[in-house]
C-alpha positions in Angstrom: 105.6 91.9 101.2 108.5 91.9 103.5 106.6 94.1 105.8 103.4 92.0 105.7 105.5 88.8 106.6 107.5 90.2 109.2 105.4 92.9 110.5 101.6 91.7 109.4 100.1 94.4 112.5 102.1 97.3 110.4 100.0 96.8 106.9 96.3 98.3 107.3 93.9 100.3 105.7 95.9 103.5 106.3 94.3 105.8 108.4 96.1 108.9 106.4 93.8 108.6 104.0 90.3 109.9 105.1 89.1 109.8 101.9 86.9 106.5 100.6 89.0 104.8 97.9 87.0 101.7 97.1 86.5 98.8 98.6 88.8 99.0 102.1 89.2 94.6 101.5 90.9 95.4 98.9 93.7 97.5 99.2 96.2 98.2 102.1 98.7 100.6 103.4 102.0 100.9 104.7 103.2 104.6 106.5 107.1 104.8 106.6 107.3 108.4 107.5 104.8 111.3 108.8 105.8 114.4 110.0 103.5 115.0 112.5 104.5 111.6 114.1 108.4 112.3 114.6 109.5 111.3 110.8 110.7 107.9 109.8 108.6 105.1 111.5 112.2 103.4 113.2 110.5 100.4 113.7 109.9 99.7 109.9 112.9 101.6 108.7 116.0 100.5 111.1 118.6 97.8 109.7 116.8 94.5 109.6 113.2 95.8 109.8 110.9 95.0 106.8 111.3 98.4 104.7 115.2 98.9 105.6 116.0 99.0 101.6 113.2 101.3 100.5 114.4 103.9 103.4 117.6 103.7 102.2 116.9 104.7 99.2 114.1 107.5 100.1 116.2 109.1 103.0 118.3 111.3 101.0 115.7 112.8 99.2 115.2 117.0 99.4 111.9 116.2 98.6 111.2 114.3 101.9 113.1 116.7 104.2 110.2 118.8 106.2 112.9 120.8 107.9 113.0 122.8 104.6 109.2 124.0 105.0 110.8 127.8 106.3 112.8 127.8 102.6 109.9 126.6 100.7 107.4 129.0 102.6 109.5 132.0 102.9 111.2 132.3 99.4 109.3 130.2 97.5 105.9 130.5 98.0 106.4 133.9 99.8 103.4 133.4 102.3 103.2 134.3 105.8 105.4 133.4 108.2 102.4 131.9 110.7 101.6 128.8 108.1 102.9 125.5 109.3 103.7 123.0 107.1 101.6 120.7 105.5 102.1 117.2 106.5 104.5 115.3 104.6 104.4 111.4 104.7 105.4 108.3 102.7 103.1 105.4 102.4 103.3 102.2 99.9 99.8 101.1 99.2 99.3 97.4 97.8 95.8 97.1 95.6 94.8 93.6 94.9 94.2 92.6 91.9 91.2 94.0 89.6 91.2 96.9 92.6 90.0 100.7 91.5 90.3 103.9 93.6 88.0 106.0 93.1 88.9 109.8 91.8 89.7 111.8 95.1 91.3 115.5 95.7 93.9 115.6 98.6 93.6 118.0 100.9 97.3 119.9 101.2 99.6 121.5 98.6 101.5 118.2 98.1 103.9 116.3 95.6 102.1 113.0 94.9 104.7 110.6 93.6 102.8 107.1 91.8 105.6 104.5 91.2 104.7 100.8 90.0 106.8 98.8 92.5 105.9 95.4 91.0 103.9 95.1 88.0 102.3 91.4 87.1 102.7 90.0 83.8 100.0 90.7 81.6 99.4 94.1 83.2 96.5 96.2 82.8 97.1 98.3 85.5 96.6 102.2 84.6 97.0 105.7 86.2 94.7 108.9 85.7 95.2 112.1 86.1 92.9 114.6 85.0 92.2 113.2 81.2 95.4 111.6 81.0 95.7 107.6 81.1 99.1 105.8 81.6 99.4 102.3 82.1 102.4 101.3 84.5 105.2 99.7 82.5 108.4 97.3 83.8 111.1 99.4 84.9 114.0 100.5 82.5 
């Protein structure tokens, strides 16, 4: 919400996601980090910026350190040294009430984490992965 108020042009239909995820006017995306565009988006993450608190919580996460790709590629995956790192990014999405994202697959080997930042009272929001459906709940 703060980014939408402080920097309305930064919240759009996220061009990182090329797949069709339902009605375009019913969801928005905000990119905070993209390895192919220089990492963390300074204009949204610096002190006083709209996503400063989120950035402070995520910035030291090893899962988001794209400089570790060579260790993962060579030591864990044991694939060709010529294999480029997949793109890594952090996006925050907001869905309008009663929205639905159609089933989809990603295009890279990636870790995807879905966290509900705000869950409305009487929540009906759920996430389905394969055939498992889990309702979002309030933290705690």
